[in-house]
C-alpha positions in Angstrom: 186.9 187.2 291.8 188.4 186.7 288.6 186.5 183.4 287.7 183.5 185.2 288.7 184.2 188.2 286.5 184.8 186.0 283.7 181.5 184.0 283.7 179.9 187.4 283.7 181.8 188.3 280.7 180.9 185.2 278.9 177.3 185.5 279.7 177.3 189.1 278.5 178.7 188.3 275.4 176.6 185.4 274.8 173.5 187.9 275.1 175.1 190.0 272.5 175.7 187.1 270.2 172.2 186.0 270.7 170.9 189.5 269.7 173.0 189.5 266.7 172.2 186.0 265.5 168.3 186.3 265.7 165.9 188.8 264.1 163.9 190.9 266.9 161.2 193.4 266.5 161.4 194.6 270.0 160.9 198.1 270.8 162.3 199.6 274.3 163.0 202.9 275.7 163.7 205.6 276.0 166.6 205.6 278.4 167.9 209.2 279.1 171.0 210.7 280.9 171.6 214.0 281.7 175.4 215.1 280.9 176.1 218.6 281.6 173.9 220.7 279.1 173.1 217.7 277.0 170.5 214.8 277.0 171.9 211.3 276.0 169.0 209.3 274.6 169.0 205.3 273.8 166.2 203.5 272.5 165.5 200.2 270.3 163.3 200.6 267.6 161.9 197.4 266.0 165.0 195.4 267.1 167.4 198.3 266.0 169.4 200.0 268.8 169.4 203.8 268.2 170.9 206.7 270.2 170.8 210.5 270.1 172.4 213.4 271.9 170.7 216.7 272.2 171.2 220.1 273.8 168.8 220.9 276.4 168.1 224.1 275.2 167.1 222.4 272.0 165.2 219.7 273.3 161.5 219.2 272.6 159.8 215.7 273.1 160.8 212.1 272.4 158.2 210.6 270.2 158.8 207.4 268.7 156.4 204.5 267.2 155.4 202.0 269.7 157.3 204.0 272.7 156.4 206.3 275.7 156.2 210.1 274.6 158.4 212.1 276.8 158.7 215.7 277.3 162.3 216.4 277.3 162.0 220.0 278.7 160.2 218.7 281.8 162.5 216.0 283.1 162.7 217.7 286.6 160.7 215.8 289.6 160.1 216.4 293.1 161.7 213.8 295.3 159.6 212.0 298.0 160.6 213.6 301.1 157.3 213.1 303.3 156.3 209.9 304.8 152.8 210.8 306.4 149.6 212.4 304.8 146.8 213.0 307.0 143.2 214.3 306.0 143.2 212.1 302.7 139.3 211.6 301.8 139.9 209.0 298.8 142.8 206.8 297.7 143.5 203.9 295.4 146.4 201.2 296.1 147.6 198.8 293.6 150.6 196.5 293.7 152.9 194.2 291.8 152.3 195.4 288.3 155.3 193.6 286.8 155.4 195.2 283.2 151.5 194.6 282.9 151.3 198.1 282.0 147.9 197.5 279.7 145.9 195.5 282.5 147.4 198.5 285.0 146.0 201.0 282.6 142.6 199.2 282.3 142.1 199.2 286.1 142.7 202.8 286.5 140.5 203.9 283.7 137.7 201.5 284.9 138.0 203.5 288.5 138.3 206.8 286.9 141.8 207.4 288.3 142.7 208.3 284.9 140.7 209.6 281.8 140.4 208.0 278.3 143.5 209.8 277.3 145.7 208.3 280.4 145.7 211.8 282.2 144.9 212.4 285.8 141.3 212.3 286.8 141.3 211.8 290.4 141.4 215.1 291.9 142.9 215.3 295.3 142.9 211.6 295.7 146.1 209.6 296.1 147.3 206.5 294.1 149.7 204.3 295.7 151.7 201.8 293.7 152.9 199.3 296.4 155.9 198.1 294.7 157.1 196.0 291.8 156.7 197.7 288.7 159.6 195.7 287.5 160.6 192.3 286.0 158.3 189.4 284.6 156.4 191.4 282.1 157.5 193.4 278.8 156.0 196.9 279.4 158.3 198.1 282.5 159.5 201.1 281.0 156.0 202.3 279.4 154.7 201.9 283.1 157.6 204.0 284.7 157.3 206.9 282.0 153.6 206.9 282.5 154.0 207.3 286.4 156.8 209.7 286.0 154.3 212.0 284.1 151.3 210.9 286.0 152.8 212.0 289.5 153.0 215.9 287.8 149.3 215.8 286.9 148.5 214.6 290.1 150.3 217.4 292.2 148.9 220.1 289.9 145.5 218.9 291.0 146.2 218.7 294.4 146.4 214.9 294.5 149.4 212.5 295.0 151.1 209.5 293.2 153.2 207.4 295.7 155.5 205.2 293.7 157.0 202.9 296.6 160.0 200.6 295.7 159.2 196.8 296.1 162.0 193.9 296.2 162.2 193.7 292.5 163.0 197.6 292.1 166.0 197.1 294.6 167.0 193.7 292.9 167.4 195.4 289.3 169.3 198.4 291.1 171.5 196.0 292.4 172.2 194.1 289.2 170.1 191.0 290.2 168.3 190.8 286.8 167.1 187.1 286.9 163.4 187.9 286.5 163.6 190.5 283.4 161.7 189.9 280.6 163.7 188.6 277.3 162.9 191.9 275.8 165.1 193.4 278.4 167.9 191.1 277.9 167.8 192.0 274.3 168.1 195.5 275.0 171.0 194.8 277.3 172.6 192.5 274.6 172.2 194.9 271.6 173.5 198.0 273.6 176.4 196.0 275.3 175.5 197.6 278.5 174.5 195.6 281.6 170.5 196.0 282.1 171.0 197.6 285.7 173.0 200.4 284.3 169.8 201.8 282.4 168.8 202.7 285.9 172.1 204.1 287.4 171.7 207.3 289.3 173.3 209.0 286.4 170.2 208.3 284.5 166.7 210.2 284.8 164.8 207.2 285.6 167.6 205.8 287.9 167.6 209.1 289.9 163.9 209.4 290.2 163.6 205.9 291.6 166.2 206.4 294.1 164.2 209.5 295.4 161.3 207.2 296.2 160.2 205.8 299.6 159.7 202.3 300.4 156.8 203.1 302.9 154.2 205.8 303.5 151.4 206.2 305.7 148.1 208.0 304.6 145.6 208.7 307.5 145.9 205.5 309.7 146.8 203.3 306.9 150.6 202.1 306.2 151.8 200.9 303.0 154.8 199.0 302.5 155.4 196.2 300.0 156.3 193.1 301.9 155.3 194.0 305.5 156.8 195.1 308.8 158.0 192.1 310.8 158.2 191.9 314.5 162.0 191.9 314.3 162.0 195.1 312.4 159.5 196.9 314.1 161.1 196.1 317.5 164.4 197.7 316.4 162.8 200.9 314.3 159.0 201.8 314.0 159.7 205.4 312.7 158.6 205.2 308.9 160.6 208.2 308.1 163.8 206.9 309.4 163.4 203.6 307.5 162.9 205.4 304.3 165.8 207.5 304.9 167.9 204.4 306.0 167.0 202.9 302.7 167.8 205.7 300.4 171.2 206.4 302.2 172.5 202.9 303.0 170.8 200.2 300.9 170.1 201.6 297.4 173.7 202.5 297.0 174.9 199.5 298.6 175.0 196.1 296.9 177.4 194.3 299.3 175.2 193.9 302.5 176.2 191.0 304.3 173.7 188.8 306.0 175.9 188.3 309.2 176.5 191.9 309.9 174.8 193.4 313.0 172.8 196.4 313.2 169.5 197.3 311.4 171.1 197.4 307.6 170.9 193.4 306.8 167.5 193.4 309.1 165.9 195.7 306.7 167.5 194.2 303.7 166.8 190.6 303.8 164.0 188.2 304.6 162.6 189.9 307.4 162.9 193.4 305.7 159.9 195.5 304.6 160.4 194.7 301.0 160.9 190.6 301.4 158.8 189.6 304.4 155.8 187.4 303.8 154.6 186.6 307.2 151.3 188.5 307.1 150.2 185.9 304.0 151.5 182.7 306.2 148.2 181.5 307.8 150.3 179.4 310.2 152.7 181.8 311.7 150.8 185.1 311.9 147.6 185.9 313.6 145.6 188.6 315.0 147.4 189.3 318.0 151.0 189.7 316.0 148.8 192.1 313.8 147.6 194.2 316.7 151.3 194.3 318.4 152.7 195.7 315.3 150.1 198.2 314.5 150.3 199.4 318.0 154.0 200.1 317.4 153.3 201.9 314.4 150.2 203.8 315.7 148.2 202.6 312.8 144.9 200.8 312.1 145.6 199.0 308.9 148.7 197.9 306.8 148.4 197.4 303.1 151.2 195.2 301.3 151.9 193.5 298.1 154.4 190.9 297.3 152.6 187.8 297.9 150.2 186.7 295.0 146.4 186.2 296.0 143.4 185.1 294.1 141.9 188.6 294.9 142.5 191.6 297.6 142.0 189.8 300.8 141.1 191.5 304.2 142.4 189.8 307.5 141.2 190.6 311.1 138.9 192.9 310.3 141.1 195.3 307.9 144.2 195.3 310.2 146.1 193.5 307.3 144.9 194.1 303.7 146.8 191.9 301.1 146.6 193.7 297.5 148.6 191.7 295.0 145.9 190.1 293.2 148.1 188.2 290.6 148.0 191.2 288.0 151.5 189.7 287.0 150.1 187.2 285.1 148.3 189.7 282.9 144.7 188.2 282.9 142.7 190.1 285.6 143.5 192.1 288.9 142.0 194.4 291.5 142.7 197.8 293.2 141.9 198.7 296.5 139.8 201.7 296.7 139.1 203.7 299.8 136.5 206.4 300.6 136.2 208.2 303.9 137.1 205.3 306.0 135.5 202.4 304.2 137.8 200.0 302.0 136.5 198.5 298.6 137.8 196.0 296.2 137.9 197.6 292.8 137.4 195.2 290.0 138.4 195.3 286.4 134.8 196.1 285.2 134.8 199.2 287.5 132.4 197.7 290.3 133.4 198.0 294.2 132.9 195.4 296.8 132.9 196.4 300.3 135.7 194.5 302.2 133.5 194.2 305.1 131.1 192.1 303.0 131.4 188.4 302.6 132.4 187.7 299.3 130.2 186.0 296.8 130.9 182.7 295.2 131.7 184.5 291.7 134.3 186.8 293.6 136.6 184.0 295.0 138.5 181.1 293.8 139.2 177.5 294.6 143.0 176.9 295.4 143.2 174.6 292.2 141.6 177.3 290.0 144.2 179.8 291.1 147.1 177.3 290.3 145.4 176.6 286.8 145.1 180.1 285.8 149.1 180.6 286.7 150.8 181.3 283.5 154.1 180.0 284.9 155.2 176.6 283.2 157.9 176.1 286.1 155.2 176.2 289.0 156.7 174.1 291.9 155.4 172.9 295.1 157.7 171.4 297.8 156.3 169.0 300.1 158.1 168.4 303.5 157.2 165.1 305.5 158.1 162.1 307.0 158.2 160.2 303.8 159.4 156.9 304.9 156.2 156.9 307.2 154.1 157.9 304.4 155.2 154.9 302.3 155.2 152.3 305.3 151.5 153.2 305.5 150.5 153.9 302.0 147.7 151.7 301.8 146.0 153.9 304.6 143.8 156.8 304.1 145.2 158.4 307.1 146.7 162.0 306.8 150.4 162.9 307.9 151.3 166.2 308.9 153.7 168.3 306.4 154.4 171.6 305.1 153.9 172.7 301.8 156.1 175.6 300.0 154.7 177.0 296.8 157.0 178.4 294.4 156.1 180.3 291.0 158.2 182.3 288.9 161.1 180.9 290.6 160.4 182.8 293.8 158.9 181.3 297.0 155.2 182.7 297.2 153.9 181.0 300.6 154.5 178.2 303.0 151.8 176.5 305.4 151.1 173.6 307.6 149.1 170.8 305.4 148.1 167.4 306.0 149.2 164.7 303.2 148.1 161.2 302.3 148.3 158.7 299.8 145.5 158.1 297.1 144.5 155.7 294.3 143.4 152.2 294.2 146.0 150.5 292.2 148.8 152.9 292.0 149.6 153.3 295.8 149.8 149.4 295.9 152.0 149.0 292.8 154.0 152.3 292.5 157.3 153.1 294.3 155.7 156.7 294.4 152.2 156.9 295.1 149.8 159.8 294.0 149.2 162.1 296.8 146.3 164.2 298.3 146.9 167.5 300.2 144.6 168.9 302.8 145.1 172.6 302.9 142.5 173.0 305.6 139.9 175.3 305.3 140.7 178.1 308.0 144.0 178.6 306.0 142.3 179.0 302.9 139.8 181.7 304.2 142.7 183.7 305.5 144.5 183.3 302.2 141.1 184.4 300.1 140.5 181.1 298.5 137.2 179.2 298.5 136.8 176.4 301.0 137.6 173.6 298.8 140.7 172.3 300.8 142.0 169.2 298.5 144.4 169.2 296.1 145.4 166.1 294.2 148.8 165.1 292.9 149.5 162.5 290.3 153.2 161.7 290.5 155.0 159.4 288.2 155.0 155.8 289.5 159.0 155.8 289.7 161.5 158.5 289.0 162.6 156.6 285.8 162.1 158.7 282.4 159.4 156.3 281.2 157.1 156.6 284.1 157.5 160.4 284.1 156.8 160.3 280.3 153.5 158.0 280.9 152.4 160.7 283.5 152.5 163.3 280.7 150.6 161.3 278.2 147.9 161.0 281.0 148.0 164.8 281.1 147.4 164.9 277.2 144.4 162.4 277.6 142.9 164.9 280.0 143.6 167.8 277.5 142.0 165.8 274.9 139.0 165.3 276.8 138.5 168.9 277.7 137.4 169.2 274.0 134.8 166.5 274.4 133.6 167.8 277.7 134.4 171.3 279.3 132.9 170.2 282.6 135.7 167.4 282.7 138.4 167.2 285.1 141.2 169.6 284.3 145.2 169.0 285.1 148.1 171.1 284.8 151.6 170.1 284.9 153.8 171.2 288.1 157.1 170.3 289.6 157.1 168.6 292.7 159.7 168.1 295.2 159.4 165.7 297.8 161.8 166.3 301.1 162.1 164.2 303.8 161.5 165.9 307.1 164.1 163.8 309.0 167.1 164.8 307.3 165.6 167.6 304.9 167.0 166.1 301.8 165.2 165.8 298.5 163.8 162.6 298.1 162.1 163.2 294.6 162.1 166.1 292.1 159.9 165.4 289.5 157.4 166.6 286.8 154.0 165.8 288.1 150.0 166.6 287.3 147.6 168.5 289.8 144.1 167.1 289.1 141.1 169.0 289.7 138.9 167.4 292.5 135.2 167.0 292.1 134.7 169.5 294.5 136.0 172.2 292.4 134.0 171.0 289.2 130.8 171.4 291.2 132.0 174.9 292.5 132.7 176.2 289.1 129.6 174.7 287.4 126.9 175.1 290.0 126.3 171.3 289.8 125.7 168.9 292.5 127.7 165.4 292.8 125.4 162.3 293.1 127.2 160.1 295.5 124.9 157.4 296.4 122.6 154.8 294.9 123.0 152.7 291.6 122.8 154.6 288.6 122.3 152.8 285.2 123.0 154.4 281.9 119.3 155.5 281.4 119.7 158.1 284.0 122.5 159.8 282.0 122.7 162.5 279.3 122.5 160.1 276.2 125.0 162.3 273.9 127.4 163.0 276.6 127.5 159.3 277.5 128.0 158.4 273.9 131.0 160.7 273.7 132.3 159.3 276.9 132.3 155.9 275.6 133.7 156.7 272.4 136.5 158.5 273.9 137.4 155.7 276.2 137.5 153.4 272.9 139.9 155.9 271.4 142.4 156.0 274.0 142.1 152.0 274.7 140.8 152.4 278.1 138.4 149.7 279.7 139.3 150.7 283.5 136.1 152.4 284.4 132.3 151.3 285.5 129.4 153.3 285.7 127.7 150.9 288.0 130.4 150.8 290.6 131.6 154.5 289.9 135.0 153.3 289.3 137.2 156.2 288.0 133.9 158.0 287.4 132.1 160.8 289.0 128.3 161.6 288.5 127.2 165.1 288.6 123.8 167.0 288.2 123.4 170.5 286.6 121.1 172.9 288.0 118.0 172.1 286.1 119.1 169.4 284.0 117.0 166.1 283.9 119.8 163.8 283.4 123.3 163.2 285.1 126.6 163.7 283.6 129.4 161.1 283.7 133.1 162.5 284.5 135.9 160.1 283.8 139.4 160.2 285.4 142.3 158.3 286.2 143.6 156.8 282.7 146.7 155.2 283.8 145.1 151.6 282.7 144.4 153.3 278.8 146.6 151.6 276.4 147.8 155.1 275.2 149.4 155.7 278.5 151.2 152.2 278.5 151.8 151.6 282.1 153.6 148.4 282.7 151.1 147.4 285.2 147.9 147.9 283.1 145.9 144.9 282.2 142.2 144.4 281.0 139.7 143.0 283.4 139.6 139.3 283.4 135.6 139.5 282.1 136.7 141.1 278.8 137.5 139.2 275.9 140.9 140.9 275.2 144.5 140.1 276.3 146.0 143.6 276.3 144.9 147.0 276.9 146.4 147.8 273.5 143.5 145.9 272.0 140.5 148.0 271.1 137.2 147.1 273.1 134.3 149.1 273.1 132.2 149.3 276.3 129.2 151.1 275.4 125.7 149.6 275.8 122.9 149.1 273.3 124.3 151.7 270.8 121.9 152.3 267.8 123.5 152.9 264.1 122.0 156.5 264.2 124.0 157.0 267.5 127.2 155.9 265.7 126.4 158.1 262.8 125.9 161.0 265.4 129.2 160.2 267.1 130.9 160.0 263.2 129.7 163.5 262.7 130.8 164.8 265.9 134.3 163.5 265.8 134.7 164.4 262.4 134.1 168.3 263.5 136.8 168.1 266.2 139.4 165.9 264.6 141.3 169.1 263.7 141.2 170.2 267.3 142.5 166.6 268.6 145.3 166.5 266.3 146.1 170.3 267.3 146.0 169.2 270.8 148.5 166.3 270.3 151.0 168.5 268.5 150.6 171.3 271.4 152.1 168.8 273.5 155.4 169.1 272.2 156.8 171.3 275.2 156.0 168.1 277.5 155.7 165.1 275.5 158.3 163.3 273.2 157.9 163.1 269.7 157.6 159.2 269.8 154.8 159.6 272.2 152.8 162.3 270.3 153.4 160.1 267.0 151.9 157.1 269.2 148.9 159.2 269.9 148.5 160.2 266.3 148.7 157.0 265.0 146.0 155.6 267.2 143.9 158.7 266.4 144.1 157.5 262.5 143.3 153.9 263.3 140.0 155.2 265.5 139.0 157.6 262.7 139.4 154.6 260.4 137.3 152.4 262.3 134.8 155.1 262.9 134.2 155.8 259.3 134.2 151.9 258.2 130.3 151.6 258.3 130.9 147.9 257.5 132.5 147.2 260.6 130.2 149.2 263.0 128.4 146.2 264.0 131.8 144.4 264.8 133.2 147.2 266.5 130.6 149.1 268.5 127.4 146.8 268.4 128.7 143.7 270.2 127.1 144.5 273.6 
């Protein structure tokens, strides 16, 4: 115990030192504590800690630039005592705000829950926040004070705001602050106070939060952050008792042991209503289980948050509605809107889509698009499979059964059964760790609200050595650069991949890797069609995009492609277009990547992939001039893209790319050398 205290002490003073060493301009607060006849107020204003003590009799308004305005004369609140509400004609539900205050406000305004001055505008309607205001984002305090005031305005209009606690509220109150934004670490450091103490039961916000329910029912709809597992429901299905148990036994108790008997650990840990993810598990949950739980509760629908989805998803004819629409990433989100028995997805632009209707293409995402949009640089997937059998049969296209666990923001998001196979012509022959393709299976994707594109492609380093990992990151940079050439090209994003051997459950590999877009994802987002059959000559291609492609391949020193055989090349046709577009992929043979197995084709008059060789056919001088103008216009962007790779690529590799770029432009600008370099074929 002494060692733990000592470690916490070091961490605490490290935060203080960090706060003193750098200049920050954060503003945060206010944090208000009621002490006898006074109010003690603490806040951070442009990086400076400030505090004040005022007599209640002399208190008026707290109003500081960039901070919530708080009426110090009206800090009272009505505790949430009722669990069930009937006869409600209209309600809105939203979850997992995670400090994204601005996006939250935009959604409420779009659907006229609040007016342009952020005041209640929903009459006798109800607003349900289905947990997780805390963590990740940098406007948690703003959201809390907004809701503190809004619930009073709602009550005065005959409406109601339900702020339900999620797992992150309970985590913070139990001093688990691993997910807080650095702004709040700064507040903690500069004030020399652990963050959770700003929400102790002695503070206004802490006392208010401890009065909140974790579940509520409106008409025949139950709301809870994670979900009601069968284990919990079989033990206790009275929502009012569950609320009381949380308030009396859990919020004030941070020493709950998993092995203890009874209801307490069952409610608190992974099967509890704040942590349960079963409803978002397409393999472990079905309509029969949903019906069983609903019958136990005496309800028709359960609304949950907790597990990030690409949009609001309804399963089993609105029996289970998952409303965590990934607001936490700060880009977009949705609300659940209910009006006299009908459910709607409320979009950011204020439009509403009936949940009974089949989603249109523009209302859903592919699994790749969803992953691509995630802002989390530490996104991770763990793959559990018989890895020895996979390697033994790595030259086969057969899939093996496995499990995929998705983890983002260092929190397990979902787990499901998948099928896994190797991919790649050369890499699966020469690499110790072959690239993988994952079949997510269409029925699972439908349940999770994704489009039917069920393949994910993973490019793993050829070996776990540092040089092979670096080469994989170089390939990612090439994809990033080609995005400047053609926005329709294949996209990649860096992810962490754990390969776990199912036989002994031990981690075989833990690597940085690439997730690469499948051609079906490209056609889905562009409305194009893939041309799979038949010989295609260069005359069938859009000439300008073809020229950009071949000059870029020359830039990266890549000869490992062919249009005629479609080697490392996909062909698509955009709607209404006369010509085809060629999309290159798999750049591991490019000289700029530097794989040790990369050699040029024997038919070419070069001995090394490091020797530039132009593969364009019948290029005219006027076309070279066109490409000179084009590449001159994007030179700055190419350099910036290389420089922006610093977080995943070494300085040595970046310099190699910049040196090659300089050589490319020198050749391109040397008109006397055009015939020798670009017109030899």
